[in-house]
C-alpha positions in Angstrom: 53.5 140.0 75.8 52.1 143.0 73.9 53.8 146.3 73.2 53.0 150.0 73.2 55.1 152.4 71.2 54.6 156.0 72.3 55.4 158.4 69.5 53.6 161.5 70.6 54.8 165.0 71.7 55.5 168.1 69.7 59.2 167.5 69.1 59.9 171.1 69.8 63.6 170.5 70.2 63.8 169.5 66.6 62.1 172.6 65.2 61.7 173.4 62.3 62.0 169.7 61.2 58.9 168.8 63.2 56.7 171.4 61.5 56.2 168.9 58.6 56.6 165.5 60.3 56.7 164.0 63.8 60.0 163.5 65.5 59.6 159.7 65.2 59.1 160.0 61.5 62.4 161.9 60.9 65.1 160.0 59.1 67.9 158.4 61.1 70.3 157.8 58.2 68.2 155.8 55.7 65.1 154.8 57.7 62.3 156.6 59.7 63.2 156.8 63.4 60.2 154.7 64.3 61.7 151.7 62.5 64.4 151.3 65.2 62.3 150.7 68.3 59.9 148.6 66.3 62.7 146.4 65.1 64.1 146.0 68.7 60.6 144.8 69.9 60.1 142.4 66.9 63.6 141.0 67.6 62.4 140.4 71.2 59.6 138.2 70.0 56.7 140.7 70.2 54.2 140.9 67.3 51.2 142.8 68.8 51.6 146.5 68.9 49.7 149.7 69.8 51.2 152.9 68.4 50.1 156.1 70.3 50.6 159.5 68.7 48.9 162.8 68.2 45.8 163.1 66.1 47.8 165.1 63.6 50.5 162.5 63.1 48.6 159.2 63.4 47.6 159.2 59.6 51.3 159.4 58.7 52.2 156.5 60.9 49.3 154.5 59.4 50.5 155.3 55.9 54.0 154.1 56.8 53.3 151.0 58.9 49.8 150.0 58.0 48.2 147.2 60.0 51.6 145.3 60.2 50.3 142.3 58.4 53.0 142.5 55.7 55.6 141.9 58.5 53.5 139.2 60.2 52.5 141.7 62.9 49.3 143.3 64.3 49.5 147.1 64.7 46.7 149.2 66.3 46.6 152.9 66.7 45.4 155.2 69.5 45.4 159.0 69.9 47.1 161.0 72.6 45.3 164.3 72.3 47.6 166.1 74.7 51.1 165.0 75.9 50.2 164.4 79.6 52.9 162.0 80.5 54.3 158.6 79.5 52.2 156.7 82.0 49.1 158.1 80.2 49.8 155.5 77.6 48.4 152.8 79.8 45.1 154.6 80.1 44.9 155.1 76.3 45.8 151.5 75.5 44.0 149.7 78.3 41.6 147.9 76.0 44.6 146.8 73.8 46.5 145.5 76.8 43.6 143.5 78.1 44.9 141.0 80.7 48.4 140.6 79.2 51.8 141.9 80.2 53.1 144.8 78.2 56.3 146.4 77.0 56.3 150.2 76.6 58.9 151.8 74.4 59.4 155.4 73.4 59.5 155.9 69.7 62.7 157.9 69.7 64.9 155.2 71.3 67.6 153.7 69.2 69.6 150.7 70.4 72.2 148.5 68.9 74.1 145.5 70.2 73.7 142.9 72.9 70.7 140.6 73.6 69.4 142.2 76.8 65.9 142.9 75.5 65.1 139.5 73.9 66.4 137.8 77.1 64.4 140.0 79.4 61.2 139.6 77.4 61.7 135.8 77.3 62.3 135.7 81.1 59.6 138.1 82.1 56.9 136.7 84.4 55.7 139.4 86.8 56.4 142.8 88.3 58.4 145.3 86.3 61.7 145.1 84.5 63.6 148.3 83.6 67.0 148.8 82.1 70.0 151.0 83.2 72.6 152.6 81.0 75.6 154.5 82.1 75.7 158.1 80.9 77.8 161.2 81.5 74.8 163.5 82.0 72.3 161.6 84.2 70.5 164.8 85.3 68.8 164.7 81.9 67.0 161.4 82.6 65.4 159.2 85.2 68.2 157.9 87.4 68.4 154.7 89.2 70.5 154.2 92.4 71.8 150.7 93.3 72.5 149.3 96.7 75.6 147.2 97.7 73.7 144.1 96.6 73.2 145.4 93.1 69.5 145.9 93.5 67.7 149.2 92.8 67.0 151.3 95.9 65.8 154.6 94.4 64.6 156.2 91.2 64.5 159.9 90.6 63.3 161.9 87.6 65.9 164.4 86.3 67.5 165.0 89.7 69.7 168.1 90.3 72.2 165.9 92.1 72.1 162.4 90.6 72.9 159.5 92.9 74.4 157.5 90.1 75.4 157.7 86.5 72.8 155.1 85.5 69.9 156.5 83.3 66.7 154.6 82.6 66.2 154.3 78.8 62.7 154.5 77.4 61.8 150.9 77.3 59.9 149.2 80.2 58.3 145.8 80.8 55.3 145.5 83.1 52.8 142.9 84.3 49.1 143.7 84.1 49.1 145.5 87.4 50.5 148.5 85.5 47.0 149.5 84.4 45.7 149.9 87.9 48.9 151.6 89.0 48.6 154.1 86.2 45.0 154.7 87.0 45.9 155.6 90.6 48.5 158.2 89.7 48.0 161.9 90.3 49.5 164.4 87.8 53.0 165.8 88.8 53.6 169.5 89.3 54.3 169.7 85.6 50.9 168.3 84.9 51.9 164.8 83.7 51.4 161.2 84.7 55.0 160.3 85.4 56.5 156.9 84.4 58.9 157.3 87.4 55.9 157.2 89.7 54.9 153.9 88.1 58.4 152.5 88.6 58.6 153.7 92.2 55.4 151.9 93.0 56.9 148.6 91.7 60.0 149.4 93.7 57.8 150.0 96.8 56.2 146.6 96.3 59.5 144.8 95.9 58.7 143.6 92.4 61.1 145.8 90.4 64.0 144.3 88.5 66.6 146.5 86.8 68.9 145.1 84.2 72.2 147.0 83.6 72.9 147.2 79.8 76.4 146.0 79.0 79.1 148.2 77.3 78.4 146.3 74.1 75.0 148.1 73.9 74.6 151.5 72.3 71.7 153.7 73.3 71.3 156.8 71.1 69.2 159.9 72.0 67.9 161.6 68.9 65.9 164.4 70.6 67.8 167.4 69.2 69.1 168.3 65.8 72.7 167.7 66.8 71.9 164.3 68.4 69.8 163.3 65.4 72.7 164.0 63.1 75.0 162.0 65.5 72.6 159.0 65.5 72.5 159.0 61.7 76.3 159.1 61.5 76.5 156.2 63.9 74.0 154.1 62.0 75.7 154.9 58.7 79.1 153.9 60.2 77.9 150.6 61.6 76.0 149.7 58.4 78.9 150.6 56.1 81.5 148.7 58.2 79.5 145.6 58.9 77.3 145.3 55.9 74.1 145.0 58.0 71.2 147.3 58.5 70.0 148.5 61.9 66.3 149.1 62.3 65.1 146.7 59.6 61.7 145.3 60.7 61.4 142.9 57.7 64.7 141.3 58.6 63.8 141.0 62.3 60.4 139.5 61.4 62.1 136.9 59.1 64.5 135.9 61.8 61.7 135.6 64.4 59.6 133.4 62.0 56.9 136.0 61.7 57.7 136.2 57.9 58.6 133.3 55.6 61.3 133.8 52.9 58.5 133.5 50.3 56.5 136.3 51.9 59.6 138.5 52.1 60.2 137.9 48.4 56.6 138.9 47.7 57.1 142.0 49.7 60.1 143.0 47.7 58.0 143.2 44.5 56.0 146.0 46.1 59.2 148.1 46.8 60.8 150.5 44.3 64.4 149.9 43.2 66.6 151.3 46.1 69.4 150.3 48.5 66.9 149.1 51.1 65.2 146.7 48.6 68.7 145.5 47.5 69.6 144.7 51.0 66.5 142.8 51.7 66.9 140.8 48.5 70.3 139.7 49.8 68.8 138.8 53.1 66.1 136.7 51.4 68.8 135.0 49.1 71.0 134.2 52.1 68.0 132.8 54.0 67.1 130.5 51.1 70.8 129.5 50.7 70.8 128.3 54.3 67.3 126.7 54.2 65.7 129.3 56.6 61.9 129.3 56.5 61.7 128.9 52.8 58.0 128.1 52.6 
């Protein structure tokens, strides 16, 4: 499975922060926001990525992430000249996807806890897999309604009268049919290719699976200044209490076997003295102590 990370848009709700840097490059506590979805996908076993952003912001993402080789990944880049819908990502990245299945994740999604995503990626074979997360304000999101058998029966985008409290977070798994489905879409009244229309086509075909995320999973929305601050406070609290880092691609790559301990140690020599480097040095030391991938 390959993955697209969509990090476009103007980030107008974070103005004036986004006058100087994309929303997905804003700090969430001690790391750029883009590190968090990237880490979730690496932890799910994905190592081929296509990052889509605006022509203005792409050079900054390239400067931050490079080609991914230092983490044992492959990262390509594509431009989204105008924000014309999430589903447009499949048009833009069609040559990257090729004949593979693909995960699409929005670059402002922050998750912590549970193993739903690695399990879903490992089990994925065909159709589409979405996730559902209970929220107090479902009218702000795509909303999924479940039947008495627990299966999805409807999906609505930002409904005035939601049929459930289950929102669909910005991470989706699709088989290769998604390219043709996206190509067949017509723009919605707001002029966008809607991801909800893609999901409803899979629902119509009977090949849609929706996984409800457990209470042990946190999903943070950092789309406004207030929510960005709250996300940073949450990450800081978890890291301080547990002594771990959220959104650390080097650590996820090491645990997945994309990096060896030796390569991580080499990578540390390129970093300045800082708390992030100190944390990774402890990770490398602990891995050597336990004989993990020490080549």
